[in-house]
RODO-2510 file (C-alpha; in nm, 4 decimals, decimal comma):
residues 338
     n   res          X          Y          Z
     1     m    11,4312    -1,4637     4,1873
     2     f    11,3390    -1,8014     4,0624
     3     c    11,1641    -2,0136     4,3403
     4     i    11,1773    -2,0210     4,6913
     5     g    11,0621    -2,2297     4,9749
     6     i    11,0765    -2,2390     5,3670
     7     g    11,0750    -2,6429     5,4697
     8     v    11,1218    -2,9075     5,7288
     9     g    11,2590    -3,1881     5,6971
    10     s    11,5051    -3,5137     5,8034
    11     q    11,8576    -3,5697     5,8026
    12     n    12,0836    -3,8720     5,8577
    13     t    12,2821    -3,9015     6,1809
    14     a    12,6049    -3,6995     5,9876
    15     g    12,3516    -3,3701     5,9295
    16     a    12,2683    -3,4518     5,5439
    17     w    11,9764    -3,4231     5,4026
    18     l    11,6980    -3,6741     5,3399
    19     e    11,4344    -3,5052     5,2458
    20     v    11,2352    -3,1540     5,2897
    21     a    10,8562    -3,0416     5,2937
    22     f    10,7774    -2,7378     5,1386
    23     p    10,4261    -2,6766     5,2696
    24     k    10,4610    -2,3213     5,1099
    25     s    10,6776    -2,3210     4,7896
    26     l    10,6570    -2,0130     4,5429
    27     l    10,7516    -1,9371     4,2185
    28     g    10,7835    -1,5771     4,1599
    29     p    10,7888    -1,4646     4,4729
    30     s    10,7504    -1,1131     4,5291
    31     a    10,9935    -0,8256     4,5639
    32     t    10,8527    -0,7154     4,9126
    33     l    10,8657    -1,0991     5,0945
    34     i    11,2986    -1,0801     4,9610
    35     k    11,3237    -0,7893     5,1311
    36     e    11,1864    -0,8718     5,4116
    37     i    11,4039    -1,1965     5,3983
    38     e    11,6909    -1,0399     5,3200
    39     t    11,6578    -0,8174     5,6267
    40     l    11,7475    -1,0876     5,8768
    41     v    11,9168    -1,4241     5,5684
    42     p    12,1324    -1,2841     5,2901
    43     l    11,9897    -1,4669     5,0361
    44     e    12,3539    -1,4682     4,8874
    45     g    12,5145    -1,6575     4,5542
    46     e    12,2682    -1,7793     4,2526
    47     s    12,1116    -2,0515     4,5130
    48     g    12,1153    -2,1505     4,8609
    49     n    12,0472    -2,3238     5,2077
    50     v    12,0345    -2,2300     5,5228
    51     p    11,9684    -2,3709     5,7962
    52     l    11,6550    -2,2204     5,9984
    53     d    11,6325    -2,2581     6,4385
    54     q    11,3676    -2,1642     6,6098
    55     d    11,4699    -1,8608     6,7100
    56     l    11,5390    -1,7421     6,3524
    57     c    11,1785    -1,8884     6,2053
    58     a    11,0400    -1,6636     6,5037
    59     r    11,2174    -1,3464     6,3993
    60     l    11,1551    -1,4066     6,0391
    61     a    10,7851    -1,4607     6,1142
    62     a    10,7649    -1,1346     6,2719
    63     q    10,9333    -0,9304     5,9999
    64     i    10,7476    -1,1451     5,7194
    65     s    10,4254    -0,9815     5,5473
    66     d    10,3389    -1,2527     5,3135
    67     i    10,0291    -1,4266     5,5934
    68     a    10,0871    -1,7441     5,4609
    69     q    10,4315    -1,7582     5,5103
    70     k    10,4339    -1,5908     5,8664
    71     q    10,1840    -1,8809     6,0010
    72     l    10,4160    -2,1092     5,8012
    73     l    10,7227    -1,9819     5,9772
    74     q    10,5104    -1,9662     6,3413
    75     a    10,4840    -2,3380     6,2951
    76     l    10,8139    -2,4218     6,2647
    77     a    10,9304    -2,1972     6,5496
    78     k    10,8522    -2,4933     6,7375
    79     s    10,9765    -2,7758     6,5651
    80     q    11,1837    -3,0367     6,7020
    81     k    11,2643    -3,0834     6,3034
    82     p    11,5709    -2,9067     6,1048
    83     c    11,4178    -2,6625     5,8717
    84     v    11,5755    -2,4553     5,6181
    85     l    11,5205    -2,1986     5,4079
    86     t    11,6216    -2,2691     4,9945
    87     w    11,6116    -2,0139     4,7153
    88     l    11,6977    -2,0237     4,2940
    89     k    11,7416    -1,7211     4,1556
    90     e    11,7360    -1,8899     3,7860
    91     d    11,5871    -2,2379     3,6829
    92     t    11,9283    -2,3939     3,6946
    93     a    12,0375    -2,7329     3,7521
    94     i    11,9829    -2,8811     4,1228
    95     a    12,2515    -2,9179     4,3246
    96     s    12,1255    -2,9900     4,6513
    97     t    11,8576    -3,1907     4,8057
    98     p    11,6562    -2,9447     4,9161
    99     a    11,6732    -2,7612     4,5959
   100     a    11,5402    -3,0993     4,4487
   101     y    11,2564    -3,1428     4,7105
   102     l    11,1618    -2,7472     4,6232
   103     k    11,1094    -2,8642     4,2571
   104     l    10,9149    -3,1517     4,2961
   105     h    10,6793    -2,9390     4,4913
   106     l    10,6784    -2,6250     4,2469
   107     l    10,5025    -2,9462     4,0193
   108     s    10,3141    -3,0894     4,2346
   109     s    10,1734    -2,7591     4,4532
   110     g    10,0229    -2,7014     4,0757
   111     q    10,2686    -2,4286     4,0133
   112     c    10,4848    -2,5994     3,7310
   113     r    10,3672    -2,8215     3,4781
   114     p    10,5785    -3,1517     3,3538
   115     n    10,8943    -3,0269     3,1610
   116     s    10,8891    -2,6589     3,2125
   117     l    11,1361    -2,7200     3,4958
   118     n    11,5024    -2,7638     3,4644
   119     l    11,5652    -3,0769     3,6503
   120     d    11,9261    -3,2260     3,5595
   121     g    12,1016    -3,3497     3,8381
   122     i    11,8152    -3,4246     4,0685
   123     f    11,9168    -3,8046     4,0710
   124     a    12,2314    -3,7229     4,2507
   125     s    12,0986    -3,4824     4,4484
   126     l    11,8130    -3,7371     4,6071
   127     p    11,9526    -4,0011     4,8221
   128     n    11,7661    -4,3462     4,8703
   129     v    11,6036    -4,3181     5,1410
   130     a    11,3991    -4,5959     5,3568
   131     w    11,0060    -4,4439     5,3752
   132     t    10,9143    -4,5887     5,7323
   133     s    10,5848    -4,5404     5,9597
   134     q    10,8547    -4,3404     6,1464
   135     g    10,9302    -4,1524     5,8936
   136     a    11,2770    -4,1084     5,6364
   137     i    11,5945    -4,2909     5,7730
   138     a    11,8963    -4,3009     5,5547
   139     t    12,0179    -4,6432     5,3937
   140     e    12,2561    -4,6960     5,6461
   141     e    12,0993    -4,6787     5,9111
   142     l    11,8183    -4,8806     5,8308
   143     e    11,9069    -5,1883     6,0069
   144     e    12,0236    -5,0284     6,3346
   145     a    11,7036    -4,8676     6,3312
   146     l    11,4979    -5,1813     6,2967
   147     l    11,7019    -5,3717     6,5398
   148     q    11,5603    -5,0965     6,7793
   149     a    11,2290    -5,1244     6,7152
   150     r    11,2618    -5,4656     6,7853
   151     i    11,4391    -5,4545     7,1015
   152     q    11,1501    -5,2029     7,2204
   153     g    10,8824    -5,4056     7,0780
   154     q    10,7757    -5,1329     6,8094
   155     h    10,7053    -5,2295     6,4654
   156     l    10,8894    -5,0288     6,2070
   157     e    10,7044    -5,0911     5,8807
   158     v    10,9189    -5,0325     5,5865
   159     t    10,6930    -4,8658     5,2985
   160     s    10,9760    -4,8978     5,0071
   161     i    11,3520    -4,7489     4,9958
   162     d    11,3374    -4,5148     4,6496
   163     k    11,4759    -4,1806     4,6082
   164     f    11,1218    -4,0526     4,5597
   165     p    10,8447    -4,0446     4,7844
   166     k    10,4792    -4,0050     4,7735
   167     l    10,3027    -3,7067     4,6971
   168     t    10,0381    -3,7824     4,9403
   169     n    10,3098    -3,7700     5,2432
   170     y    10,3899    -3,4013     5,0876
   171     l    10,0363    -3,2628     4,9676
   172     a     9,7118    -3,2730     4,8541
   173     p     9,6527    -3,2071     4,5371
   174     n     9,3502    -3,0255     4,4634
   175     g     8,9913    -3,1728     4,3467
   176     a     9,2294    -3,4931     4,2790
   177     r     9,1378    -3,8700     4,4125
   178     i     9,3826    -4,1528     4,4772
   179     a     9,2793    -4,4533     4,5344
   180     d     9,6677    -4,6150     4,5945
   181     s     9,8688    -4,2806     4,6865
   182     a    10,1999    -4,5598     4,6816
   183     r    10,1385    -4,4974     4,2770
   184     v    10,2222    -4,1203     4,2540
   185     r    10,5049    -4,0012     4,3677
   186     l    10,5875    -3,6877     4,4292
   187     g    10,6733    -3,4681     4,1532
   188     a    10,3438    -3,5864     3,9866
   189     y    10,1200    -3,2645     3,8495
   190     l     9,7356    -3,3618     3,8838
   191     g     9,4889    -3,0924     3,7334
   192     p     9,1181    -3,0539     3,9195
   193     g     8,9317    -3,3702     3,8085
   194     t     9,1849    -3,5932     3,7789
   195     t     9,1045    -3,9834     3,9305
   196     v     9,4129    -4,1809     3,9641
   197     m     9,2632    -4,5473     4,0127
   198     h     9,4385    -4,8519     4,1772
   199     e     9,6799    -4,9359     3,9096
   200     g     9,7307    -4,6201     3,7547
   201     f    10,0481    -4,4458     3,7851
   202     i    10,1766    -4,0951     3,7418
   203     n    10,5931    -4,0803     3,7812
   204     f    10,7396    -3,7493     3,9060
   205     n    10,7298    -3,4522     3,5783
   206     a    10,4446    -3,5862     3,4685
   207     g    10,1314    -3,5813     3,5149
   208     a     9,7054    -3,5139     3,3901
   209     e     9,5417    -3,1648     3,3335
   210     g     9,2187    -3,2919     3,4881
   211     p     8,9347    -3,3739     3,4324
   212     n     9,1169    -3,7078     3,3576
   213     m     9,1116    -4,1255     3,4727
   214     v     9,3875    -4,2487     3,4783
   215     e     9,3899    -4,6675     3,5190
   216     g     9,7482    -4,6976     3,3603
   217     r    10,1042    -4,5569     3,3657
   218     i    10,1982    -4,1834     3,2601
   219     s    10,5477    -4,2347     3,2601
   220     q    10,7884    -3,9471     3,3432
   221     g    10,7890    -3,6436     3,1523
   222     v    10,4743    -3,7513     2,9907
   223     f    10,1177    -3,4815     3,0348
   224     v     9,7959    -3,5894     2,9386
   225     q     9,5613    -3,3096     2,8542
   226     k     9,1853    -3,2903     2,9542
   227     g     8,9115    -3,5378     2,8870
   228     s     9,1290    -3,8595     2,7897
   229     d     9,1393    -4,1935     2,9936
   230     l     9,4297    -4,4205     3,0376
   231     g     9,2295    -4,7446     3,0967
   232     g     9,3742    -5,0551     3,2669
   233     s     9,7512    -5,0781     3,2515
   234     a     9,7957    -4,9002     2,9417
   235     s    10,1106    -4,7231     2,9425
   236     t    10,3009    -4,4227     2,8217
   237     a    10,6819    -4,3885     2,6645
   238     g    10,8835    -4,1757     2,8996
   239     t    11,2520    -4,0776     2,8718
   240     l    11,3811    -4,1911     3,1573
   241     s    11,5636    -4,5531     3,0102
   242     g    11,5874    -4,6901     2,6318
   243     g    11,7823    -4,4178     2,5445
   244     g    11,4654    -4,2701     2,4227
   245     n    11,4709    -3,8387     2,3975
   246     q    11,0810    -3,8177     2,2112
   247     v    10,8747    -3,6452     2,5096
   248     i    10,5207    -3,7749     2,4845
   249     s    10,2051    -3,6060     2,4996
   250     i     9,8526    -3,7129     2,4955
   251     g     9,5945    -3,4758     2,3459
   252     e     9,2233    -3,3535     2,4810
   253     d     8,9672    -3,6532     2,4625
   254     c     9,2072    -3,9205     2,4196
   255     l     9,1029    -4,3098     2,5096
   256     i     9,4191    -4,5409     2,5600
   257     s     9,2334    -4,8746     2,6220
   258     a     9,3027    -5,1290     2,8090
   259     n     9,6658    -5,3039     2,8349
   260     a     9,7534    -5,0750     2,5004
   261     g    10,0394    -4,7822     2,4568
   262     t    10,2062    -4,5224     2,2795
   263     g    10,5629    -4,4019     2,2412
   264     i    10,4343    -4,1376     2,0202
   265     s    10,2226    -3,8897     2,0680
   266     l     9,9026    -3,8385     2,0439
   267     g     9,6801    -3,4968     1,9338
   268     h     9,2916    -3,4683     2,0222
   269     r     9,0503    -3,7076     1,9925
   270     c     9,2665    -3,9838     1,9462
   271     t     9,1840    -4,3826     2,0621
   272     i     9,4304    -4,6750     2,0550
   273     e     9,2831    -5,0108     2,0557
   274     a     9,2700    -5,2758     2,3614
   275     g     9,6240    -5,4547     2,3973
   276     l     9,7695    -5,2472     2,1151
   277     y    10,1191    -5,0517     2,1163
   278     i    10,2205    -4,8396     1,8977
   279     t    10,5899    -4,7480     1,8472
   280     p    10,7803    -4,4825     1,6947
   281     g    10,9153    -4,7515     1,4201
   282     t    10,5576    -4,9630     1,4089
   283     l    10,4528    -4,9726     1,0240
   284     v    10,0879    -4,8577     0,9976
   285     t     9,8577    -4,9184     0,6898
   286     l     9,6419    -4,5995     0,6480
   287     i     9,3274    -4,6841     0,5661
   288     d     9,0456    -4,4178     0,3829
   289     v     8,7389    -4,3773     0,4345
   290     d     8,5855    -4,6447     0,2571
   291     g     8,7785    -4,9021     0,4076
   292     a     9,0496    -4,9411     0,1496
   293     p     9,4625    -4,9076     0,2502
   294     v     9,6021    -4,6247     0,1182
   295     k     9,9653    -4,6361     0,1937
   296     t    10,1812    -4,7891     0,4612
   297     v    10,4321    -4,5729     0,7048
   298     k    10,6112    -4,5251     1,0076
   299     a    10,4067    -4,4505     1,3280
   300     r    10,6316    -4,1572     1,3935
   301     i    10,4862    -3,9811     1,0642
   302     l    10,1629    -3,9950     1,2229
   303     n    10,3176    -3,7944     1,5777
   304     g    10,0927    -3,5626     1,7325
   305     q     9,8257    -3,5635     1,4550
   306     d     9,4050    -3,5678     1,5938
   307     d     9,1604    -3,7854     1,5077
   308     l     9,3177    -4,1262     1,4556
   309     l     9,1845    -4,4555     1,5284
   310     f     9,4509    -4,6887     1,5581
   311     i     9,3444    -5,0859     1,5131
   312     r     9,4440    -5,4725     1,4739
   313     h     9,3275    -5,6008     1,1893
   314     s     9,1718    -5,9321     1,3494
   315     q     9,2469    -6,1892     1,1152
   316     t     9,5679    -6,0638     0,9712
   317     g     9,7865    -5,8652     1,2547
   318     e     9,8494    -5,5771     1,0933
   319     v     9,8289    -5,2517     1,2065
   320     q     9,5852    -4,9822     1,0421
   321     c     9,4941    -4,6709     1,1025
   322     r     9,1865    -4,4970     1,0165
   323     t     8,9719    -4,1571     1,0699
   324     n     8,8345    -4,1800     1,4469
   325     q     8,4748    -4,0910     1,4540
   326     h     8,4162    -4,1223     1,7840
   327     a     8,6334    -3,9241     1,9947
   328     i     8,5234    -4,0772     2,3871
   329     k     8,3940    -3,8046     2,6554
   330     l     8,4505    -3,8646     3,0241
   331     n     8,1921    -3,9724     3,2866
   332     d     8,1239    -3,6083     3,4662
   333     l     7,9868    -3,7719     3,7068
   334     l     8,3202    -3,9648     3,8191
   335     h     8,5358    -3,6411     3,8329
   336     a     8,3298    -3,2853     3,9066
   337     h     8,2732    -3,4141     4,2747
   338     n     8,6408    -3,4742     4,3196
***
């Protein structure tokens, strides 16, 4: 069994799933747990979703020996919201809303790192949802909900209409700080010691190993290794739009300075100066230790190499690259006590 989750969520008036929380998602559940579940719920097929009513939750809780899953089922036995048991026997393409949410939870709970899961089908499986102060509401039912709230003298706040919710409405990443919760999507990976400041953003299937300072954008598919710093409004190129298929990674102890960005992977101890965006096709002049130009190459040739310093000549505008003599070091006081 690849993964399994017992969840509680929201449905529209037609009974279609809008979202599901899986507080105790499991990657590679034990054979004992699967055997105990199957005494009451046959897990047929390569994947599936079985609705759980209060009675079935209570009976499963009595049957299961895993303490965390038992306690979750005991709580769900009193739930007034719809519950579900979701499983995938292999890491196959996503075919349902609960399966999509289960995989997003595996990422944000730290059980899986970005780019390690098959996320094919995720956009087709996630409905657009109005995320409100009263929970998830189907977009086609939002105007009626707004009207009813006004009639009853209530205020219904709509924070977004999107496929992906805030991570913090589902999980609390261990040892991470998030200054603005709207800027970290469910499915983001935040390792211990990661700090995401107000201008930082982390998409789903992207993240930081920790400790890291994130004041810029970590796009879908990008993973930043420990000790690296994304300066204010810095950017990393993802693979969702523009036809790009190059997965970007940032090595250890790198600095992408304010308003800078990269469309190539960086190895360890690399720096890009403020305001400079390196794309794969950027012409870069290589400079030797004496400051003399050696040759000009496209930046893709430097993809993933260590100890590089990218700068722009202040008079000619030429993009240059030389050996980085001063790798950055994060302020331990900012990250050790998250």
